[in-house]
Each structure stands twice: as C-alpha cells, then as structure tokens.
C-alpha positions as CSV (number, residue, x, y, z in Angstrom):
1,M,-92.8,15.1,-30.3
2,R,-89.5,16.3,-31.7
3,S,-86.6,16.6,-29.3
4,R,-85.2,20.1,-28.9
5,G,-81.5,20.6,-29.8
6,F,-78.9,23.0,-28.3
7,T,-79.1,26.6,-29.2
8,L,-76.1,28.6,-30.4
9,I,-76.0,30.5,-27.1
10,E,-76.0,27.3,-25.1
11,M,-73.1,26.0,-27.2
12,L,-71.2,29.2,-26.7
13,I,-71.7,29.1,-22.9
14,A,-70.7,25.4,-22.8
15,T,-67.6,26.1,-24.8
16,S,-66.7,29.1,-22.6
17,L,-67.1,27.0,-19.5
18,L,-64.9,24.2,-20.9
19,A,-62.2,26.8,-21.7
20,V,-62.3,28.2,-18.2
21,I,-62.1,24.7,-16.7
22,A,-59.2,23.9,-19.0
23,L,-57.4,27.1,-18.0
24,I,-57.9,26.4,-14.3
25,L,-56.6,22.8,-14.7
26,T,-53.6,24.0,-16.6
27,A,-52.7,26.6,-14.0
28,T,-53.2,24.1,-11.2
29,L,-50.9,21.6,-13.0
30,R,-48.3,24.2,-13.5
31,M,-48.4,25.2,-9.8
32,A,-48.2,21.6,-8.8
33,A,-45.2,21.0,-11.0
34,A,-43.5,24.1,-9.7
35,S,-44.2,23.1,-6.1
36,W,-42.8,19.6,-6.9
37,E,-39.7,20.9,-8.5
38,K,-39.2,23.4,-5.6
39,G,-39.7,20.6,-3.1
40,E,-37.2,18.3,-4.9
41,A,-34.6,21.2,-5.0
42,S,-35.1,21.8,-1.3
43,V,-34.6,18.1,-0.5
44,E,-31.5,18.0,-2.7
45,R,-30.0,21.0,-1.0
46,A,-30.8,19.6,2.5
47,S,-29.3,16.2,1.5
48,R,-26.2,17.9,0.2
49,A,-25.7,20.0,3.3
50,L,-26.2,16.8,5.5
51,V,-23.6,14.8,3.5
52,V,-21.0,17.6,3.5
53,Q,-21.4,18.5,7.2
54,E,-21.4,14.8,8.3
55,F,-18.2,14.2,6.3
56,L,-16.5,17.2,7.8
57,R,-17.8,16.4,11.3
58,A,-16.4,12.8,11.1
59,R,-13.0,13.9,10.0
60,L,-12.6,16.8,12.5
61,A,-14.0,14.8,15.4
62,T,-11.2,12.2,14.9
63,A,-8.4,14.8,14.4
64,F,-5.4,13.5,16.4
65,P,-3.4,15.9,18.6
66,I,-0.1,14.6,17.3
67,R,2.8,16.8,18.2
68,E,5.4,17.8,15.6
69,P,8.2,20.3,15.4
70,G,7.4,23.8,14.3
71,E,9.2,27.1,14.0
72,M,11.8,28.3,16.5
73,N,12.3,24.7,17.8
74,R,8.8,24.7,19.4
75,V,6.5,21.7,19.3
76,F,2.9,22.2,18.1
77,V,0.0,19.9,17.6
78,A,-0.6,18.9,14.0
79,F,-3.6,21.2,13.8
80,R,-3.2,24.6,12.2
81,G,-5.9,26.7,10.8
82,G,-6.8,30.1,9.4
83,A,-10.0,31.8,8.5
84,Q,-10.4,29.8,5.3
85,T,-7.9,26.9,5.5
86,L,-7.3,24.1,8.0
87,S,-4.6,21.4,8.2
88,F,-5.0,18.5,10.6
89,V,-4.3,14.8,11.0
90,S,-7.1,12.3,11.0
91,T,-8.0,8.8,9.8
92,L,-9.7,7.5,6.7
93,P,-12.4,4.8,7.0
94,P,-10.9,1.3,7.0
95,Y,-12.8,0.3,3.8
96,I,-11.0,3.2,2.0
97,R,-7.5,3.1,3.5
98,G,-6.6,2.7,7.1
99,G,-4.1,4.7,9.0
100,L,-3.3,8.4,9.8
101,F,-3.2,11.0,7.0
102,R,-2.8,14.7,6.8
103,F,-5.9,16.6,5.6
104,K,-6.0,20.1,4.2
105,L,-9.4,21.9,3.9
106,Y,-9.3,24.9,1.7
107,L,-11.1,27.1,-0.9
108,A,-10.0,26.8,-4.5
109,P,-10.8,29.3,-7.2
110,K,-12.8,28.0,-10.2
111,G,-13.4,30.7,-12.7
112,E,-15.4,33.5,-11.0
113,S,-16.5,31.0,-8.3
114,M,-14.9,29.2,-5.4
115,D,-15.0,25.5,-4.5
116,L,-14.5,23.9,-1.1
117,R,-11.9,21.1,-1.4
118,I,-10.0,18.7,0.8
119,S,-6.6,17.1,0.0
120,V,-5.3,13.9,1.7
121,S,-1.6,13.4,2.0
122,P,0.6,10.8,3.7
123,L,1.6,11.7,7.2
124,T,5.3,12.6,7.4
125,N,7.6,13.5,10.2
126,S,7.5,17.2,9.4
127,P,4.6,19.4,8.0
128,Q,7.2,21.2,5.9
129,D,7.9,18.1,3.8
130,Q,6.6,18.5,0.3
131,V,4.6,15.4,-0.4
132,A,2.2,14.9,-3.3
133,P,-1.4,14.4,-2.1
134,L,-2.9,11.0,-2.5
135,D,-6.2,12.6,-3.4
136,D,-7.8,16.0,-3.7
137,V,-11.6,15.9,-3.4
138,L,-14.3,18.4,-4.2
139,I,-16.4,18.8,-1.1
140,L,-18.8,21.6,-2.3
141,E,-19.0,23.4,-5.6
142,G,-19.9,27.1,-5.7
143,V,-19.2,28.5,-2.3
144,E,-20.1,32.1,-1.6
145,Q,-18.9,32.2,2.1
146,F,-16.6,29.8,4.0
147,Q,-15.3,30.8,7.5
148,L,-13.5,28.9,10.2
149,G,-13.4,29.8,13.9
150,Y,-11.6,28.2,16.8
151,L,-12.6,28.2,20.5
152,G,-9.6,28.4,22.7
153,Q,-8.8,28.9,26.4
154,N,-6.6,31.7,27.6
155,A,-3.7,30.1,29.6
156,Q,-3.6,33.1,32.1
157,T,-7.2,33.9,32.6
158,G,-8.9,30.6,31.7
159,E,-11.5,32.5,29.6
160,L,-12.8,30.9,26.4
161,S,-12.9,33.0,23.2
162,W,-13.3,32.5,19.5
163,V,-10.3,33.3,17.3
164,G,-9.8,33.3,13.5
165,E,-6.4,31.5,13.5
166,W,-5.0,28.5,15.3
167,N,-1.3,27.8,15.7
168,E,-1.1,26.7,19.3
169,Q,0.5,23.9,21.3
170,A,-2.9,22.4,22.1
171,M,-6.1,21.5,20.3
172,P,-9.0,24.0,20.2
173,R,-12.0,23.2,22.3
174,L,-14.3,23.6,19.3
175,V,-14.0,24.2,15.6
176,R,-16.8,26.3,13.9
177,L,-17.5,26.1,10.2
178,I,-19.8,28.6,8.5
179,I,-20.7,27.7,4.9
180,K,-23.0,29.5,2.4
181,P,-23.4,28.0,-1.1
182,E,-24.0,30.4,-3.9
183,G,-27.6,31.4,-4.3
184,E,-28.7,29.7,-1.1
185,D,-29.1,30.6,2.5
186,A,-26.2,30.0,4.8
187,W,-26.2,26.5,6.4
188,P,-26.5,26.3,10.2
189,P,-23.0,26.7,11.7
190,L,-21.2,23.3,12.2
191,M,-19.6,22.9,15.6
192,V,-17.1,20.1,16.1
193,A,-15.1,19.1,19.2
194,P,-11.8,17.5,18.0
195,R,-9.8,15.1,20.2
196,V,-8.0,16.8,23.1
197,D,-5.8,13.8,24.1
198,L,-4.5,10.8,22.3
199,P,-6.7,7.6,22.7
200,R,-5.2,5.1,25.1
C-alpha cells in the first residue's frame, strides 16, 4: 500500500501556522526585551537617586555649626543657603582627605540644561576670602528642578516654619532638598538634620 503524501492545502495551512507562531514568538521576544530594558533603566535611575541622596545626606548631616564673622560685625554659623544654593562646613571621608572643608552646593548651566554640582574649598577664617576650590564635582547631570528649604524656629513664638533662605545665627532644624531630573519623576524629598551643636 502506497503512503499518502501531504496535499497542497495541508502544506499551505502548516506554513501559515508556522508564520503565525513565528510572529507571536517575535512579538513576545520584543516585549520581553523592552521590559528588560525598562527594568534596567528603572534600576539605574533608582541606584543613581540612592547614591546622590546618600552623598548629600552624609555631607549635610555632618555640617558643623562653626561660627564666623559676617556683615555688620555679626557672627553667623557657617551655614548659608538660598533656594538653589547652599554653603556649609563639613568633613571629607578620611580615605579621601581628613579635616574640615567648605562645601558649596549649586546649579550650574550646561547648554540648555542645568547640572547639580558641589565644590570643595579649604576652610578659611572668613567666608569672603577668595580661595580656589580643591575640587568641583558633578553630582547630577540634567536637573529640571532643584529646590532647597530650611526648617527654622521663630525666636519669639517658638513656632517652626519652612523658609527659602537661611542666613541666621543658628543652624536650621532640617534641610529639605527637592530634586527632579530631566524626563523623570521627582525624587522623594530628602530631609536632613544637620548638627545643632559642636561635638564634644
């Protein structure tokens, strides 16, 4: 008895089924690759946010309330800030370079964008001294929003309130940093409590 071969219709159906299966597999692989890339991008953004926030937290949490002369013969702590810039005295890790240094956190224009940078200078007797920074480091590239806030206590009423500038004779209770990179959601606000008194 002779074996029966495939008919033309059966071959066409089989070919069509293989084409559909190949199309489904290709779409699935593309979706998987897109999901993988999206997941990697999310992990990279989260890691970058963690590194930047932990660096800023470490430096601000160790800000020293060193007093220095200011305008009109008044004495201020070496902690002065505005809405988008902040100057303070803190330490560098011992494995980099020990001792106290003056830090300046600020936004720097770069083309049509803005970068968040921090400069490190030797600590001098007066903040008005013009000293070349030891280093000027890029903290975050492409910043859409950067805003600083300071929680202070009213000397008369004792009430706490947030202000956009700090130029007082005492340290703020809290420093709040709001950061939004370009093309991303804003990071959760970073709250840091600097030193209020000098360590004994």
